[in-house]
Structures are given as C-alpha cells and as structure tokens.
N, C-alpha and C positions, 0 to 999 in steps of 0.2 A: 505493500499500498504503499510506502512512503519514494517507494522509485513512481508509482502513476502522482505523485502529489508532486512532485520534485517534477516531474516532465510537463504537468499543467500550467506549473509557474513559471518554469522557464520559458515556453514559448509565448507566455503573456507578458512581456518584461524586456528591454530593452539591454537588460543588462544580464544576463542567461550566468554570465559566470560570477556572479556576487551574492547569488541566492543558496541559501541553508536552510535545511527544513531539518530538524532535530526531532526524537522521536522518545517522550520519556511514559513512564508509565503510570497511574492517577489515581490506585484504588483499581477498581474494573477496566476503569478507562484507557485508551492506549490518545497519547495527548501528540498532534504534532503542531513542531512551533516553527513558521514558517519565517523566516529576514530575508530581506532583497535590499536593494541601493534604496537611496532613500527619494529620490526621482523616477524608481516604479512602485512606491508606495502606493498609488493611485490606479497605475494601470491594476493592481490586486483587486485595491477593494475596489474599486468601478462607482458610479456614477448610485450615492444611495446606499452604496453596500449590497448594491445586486453581484456581482460577479464573487464575491469572495462567498457569497450567501448559496451560490449555485455551484462553491466547490465544494462549501462543507454537506448539501445536499449528497453531493456524489459520491463523498467520500464517506459518509454515512451509511448509502447505500450499498456502498462493495465493502463494507466494515460488519453491515448487517447479513452479507450472503453467508461471511465466515462466520457468526456469529461471536461478532466483538462489537465496542461501541468507541468510537472517537470522538476528537474533536481537532477542530483546528484551529491554531488563532498565530495570529502576525502580529509579529513582533516589529519595533520601531527601534 
C-alpha cells in the first residue's frame, strides 16, 4: 500500500524526488505520513481538500480489501 500511495503522490507533484511516505502503526491502524516540497503542498491537497480526500478514500478501499485500517496524513 505504501508503494501505491507513493506512486500516486509522485505523479501529482512537480518535485517527485522530494516525496517521502513513512508508515507507522497506531494501535490497530496503519498511518501513512506524506511529506512533499513546499510548493507541491497545494497540488496534493487540492481545492477545498478534494484531492487528498480522494486519496484517502482510495487507500481506505485498498486497505479494507486486505482487512486493515489506514489513514493518510499530509505533513508540512
């Protein structure tokens, strides 16, 4: 799942080499922390958070098929 999230974010931004996705466990949930270059933050979040919302929906759907819980956080 980390590879899928990395692939999606790298294809949205202008500086894909600065994309960093870390994975950590928080109880029974896996949390993916995404860091991008300052200028690319808006591209990942989108207008009114639409893009990041769709990314979260997609990741939750993939996780549900595997019987897991995930969340995606965009860090600055």
